[in-house]
C-alpha positions as CSV (number, residue, x, y, z in Angstrom):
1,M,-8.1,82.0,10.3
2,T,-8.0,82.7,6.6
3,F,-9.8,80.6,4.0
4,S,-6.5,79.2,2.7
5,E,-5.7,77.9,6.2
6,F,-9.2,76.5,6.7
7,F,-9.2,74.9,3.3
8,A,-5.8,73.2,4.0
9,Q,-7.2,71.7,7.2
10,V,-10.4,70.5,5.4
11,K,-8.4,69.0,2.5
12,E,-6.0,67.2,4.9
13,R,-8.8,65.8,6.9
14,L,-11.0,64.7,4.0
15,S,-8.0,63.1,2.2
16,Q,-8.1,60.5,4.9
17,A,-11.7,59.7,4.3
18,D,-12.5,56.1,3.2
19,V,-14.8,56.4,0.2
20,S,-14.6,52.8,-0.8
21,G,-18.1,52.2,0.7
22,L,-19.6,55.0,-1.3
23,H,-20.7,53.4,-4.6
24,E,-22.2,56.5,-6.2
25,N,-20.9,59.7,-7.6
26,V,-21.6,62.8,-5.4
27,A,-20.4,66.4,-5.7
28,Y,-20.8,69.0,-3.0
29,Q,-20.0,72.7,-2.9
30,F,-19.3,74.3,0.4
31,D,-19.8,78.1,0.8
32,I,-18.1,79.1,4.0
33,T,-19.3,82.3,5.6
34,G,-17.7,84.6,8.2
35,E,-14.0,84.9,9.1
36,A,-12.7,82.1,6.7
37,A,-15.1,82.9,3.9
38,G,-14.6,81.1,0.6
39,T,-15.8,78.3,-1.6
40,F,-14.6,74.7,-2.2
41,Y,-15.9,71.5,-3.6
42,V,-15.8,67.8,-2.6
43,E,-16.4,65.2,-5.2
44,V,-16.4,61.4,-5.1
45,K,-16.3,59.9,-8.6
46,D,-15.4,56.4,-9.6
47,G,-14.2,55.7,-6.0
48,K,-11.8,58.7,-5.9
49,L,-12.1,61.7,-3.7
50,S,-11.3,65.3,-4.9
51,V,-11.2,68.4,-2.7
52,E,-10.5,71.6,-4.5
53,P,-10.9,75.4,-3.8
54,Y,-13.3,76.1,-6.7
55,D,-16.9,76.9,-7.3
56,Y,-18.5,73.8,-8.7
57,R,-21.5,74.3,-10.9
58,D,-22.4,70.6,-11.5
59,R,-23.1,69.8,-7.9
60,D,-25.6,67.6,-6.2
61,A,-25.9,69.8,-3.1
62,R,-24.5,73.1,-1.8
63,F,-23.8,73.6,1.9
64,T,-23.6,77.1,3.4
65,C,-22.2,77.5,6.9
66,S,-19.5,79.1,8.9
67,A,-16.0,77.4,9.2
68,D,-16.8,76.8,12.9
69,T,-20.0,75.0,12.1
70,L,-18.3,72.8,9.5
71,A,-15.5,72.0,11.9
72,K,-18.0,71.0,14.7
73,I,-19.8,68.7,12.2
74,A,-16.5,67.2,11.0
75,D,-15.4,66.6,14.7
76,G,-18.7,64.9,15.5
77,K,-19.6,67.7,18.0
78,L,-22.6,68.8,15.9
79,D,-25.0,66.6,14.0
80,P,-25.6,67.9,10.5
81,V,-29.3,67.4,10.8
82,A,-29.3,69.5,14.1
83,A,-27.2,72.1,12.4
84,F,-29.7,72.3,9.6
85,T,-32.6,72.4,12.0
86,F,-31.1,75.2,14.0
87,R,-30.3,77.1,10.7
88,K,-26.5,76.9,11.2
89,L,-26.3,74.9,8.0
90,K,-28.2,75.7,4.8
91,I,-28.6,73.0,2.1
92,D,-29.6,73.6,-1.5
93,G,-30.0,70.7,-3.9
94,S,-30.5,67.0,-3.3
95,I,-31.2,66.2,0.4
96,E,-30.7,62.5,-0.4
97,K,-27.2,63.2,-1.7
98,A,-26.5,65.7,1.1
99,L,-27.2,63.0,3.7
100,L,-24.3,61.0,2.2
101,L,-21.9,63.6,3.6
102,K,-22.0,61.7,6.9
103,K,-20.2,58.9,5.2
104,L,-17.3,61.2,4.2
105,I,-16.8,62.8,7.6
106,S,-17.4,60.0,10.0
């Protein structure tokens, strides 16, 4: 799978996320490693969700993982905390803001 194909899947899935319960602004960058390597960002600002294939410098947290790991987290097959513990997911930045990711993908 290419990054473009993976990103299209991620964007489609996240576009269905209900961000109405998230009352703060958050910005994440995802650095995908391996076969579908690439970078994209997810931002919730003023109750609106943006998902774009760009490097995002003004982020709260940066996640680094494989496309497979992110897909398993999104599908509920892998807990993000377990992924972090087993070093399948690297997090840089605000852990507090990073934990809000569960609200976007659940």
